[in-house]
C-alpha positions as CSV (number, residue, x, y, z in Angstrom):
1,X,-15.1,8.9,11.8
2,X,-11.2,10.1,12.2
3,X,-9.1,9.8,9.1
4,X,-7.4,6.3,8.9
5,X,-3.4,6.4,10.4
6,X,-1.4,5.2,7.8
7,X,2.0,6.4,6.2
8,X,2.2,6.4,2.3
9,X,5.8,7.2,0.5
10,X,5.2,9.2,-2.9
11,X,4.5,7.6,-5.7
12,X,1.7,5.6,-4.4
13,X,-1.4,5.3,-6.9
14,X,-4.6,4.0,-4.9
15,X,-7.9,2.9,-7.1
16,X,-11.1,4.1,-6.2
17,X,-13.1,3.1,-3.6
18,X,-9.8,0.9,-2.0
19,X,-10.2,1.4,1.9
20,X,-6.7,1.3,3.8
21,X,-6.6,0.7,7.4
22,X,-4.8,2.1,10.1
23,X,-1.0,1.4,10.9
24,X,-0.6,0.5,7.5
25,X,2.9,1.6,5.5
26,X,2.1,1.8,1.6
27,X,5.2,2.1,-0.5
28,X,7.7,1.7,1.0
29,X,11.5,1.7,-0.4
30,X,13.4,-1.2,-0.9
31,X,17.2,-1.1,0.2
32,X,18.6,1.3,-1.8
33,X,16.0,3.0,-3.2
34,X,14.6,6.6,-2.7
35,X,11.5,7.0,-1.2
36,X,9.2,7.8,-4.4
37,X,11.8,6.2,-7.0
38,X,9.1,3.4,-7.9
39,X,5.8,3.1,-8.0
40,X,2.9,1.1,-5.9
41,X,-0.2,0.6,-8.2
42,X,-3.4,-0.9,-6.2
43,X,-6.4,-1.2,-7.8
44,X,-10.0,-0.5,-6.9
45,X,-11.8,-1.6,-4.4
46,X,-9.3,-3.2,-1.9
47,X,-9.4,-3.6,1.1
48,X,-5.8,-3.5,3.6
49,X,-6.4,-4.3,6.3
50,X,-4.5,-2.9,9.4
51,X,-0.4,-3.3,9.7
52,X,-0.1,-4.8,6.3
53,X,3.0,-3.7,4.9
54,X,3.5,-3.0,1.0
55,X,6.5,-2.0,-0.9
56,X,7.1,0.4,-3.9
57,X,7.4,-1.4,-6.9
58,X,4.2,-3.8,-6.6
59,X,1.4,-3.3,-8.8
60,X,-2.1,-5.4,-7.6
61,X,-5.4,-5.3,-9.5
62,X,-9.1,-4.9,-8.5
63,X,-10.7,-5.9,-5.6
64,X,-7.3,-7.3,-3.3
65,X,-7.8,-7.9,0.0
66,X,-4.7,-8.3,2.7
67,X,-5.1,-10.3,5.7
68,X,-3.8,-8.0,8.9
69,X,0.1,-7.7,9.6
70,X,0.8,-9.0,5.9
71,X,3.7,-7.7,4.1
72,X,3.7,-7.6,0.1
73,X,7.7,-7.1,-1.8
74,X,8.5,-6.3,-4.8
75,X,10.5,-8.6,-7.1
């Protein structure tokens, strides 16, 4: 099995068993923020499907499942 092709910025914490599909972006910094300045935390046993972008500053609990092409922004 090949390694997934996704982009992960610094300060991204993935819980045990969380799977990330190809072409995802994890920890995208918000405008005016530096990469890694804000944490992205995703709990255990999640499924992040292809083409999902999740910004830094987000905290997601256990067993999250995204659809394809989802965008989750910081608040």
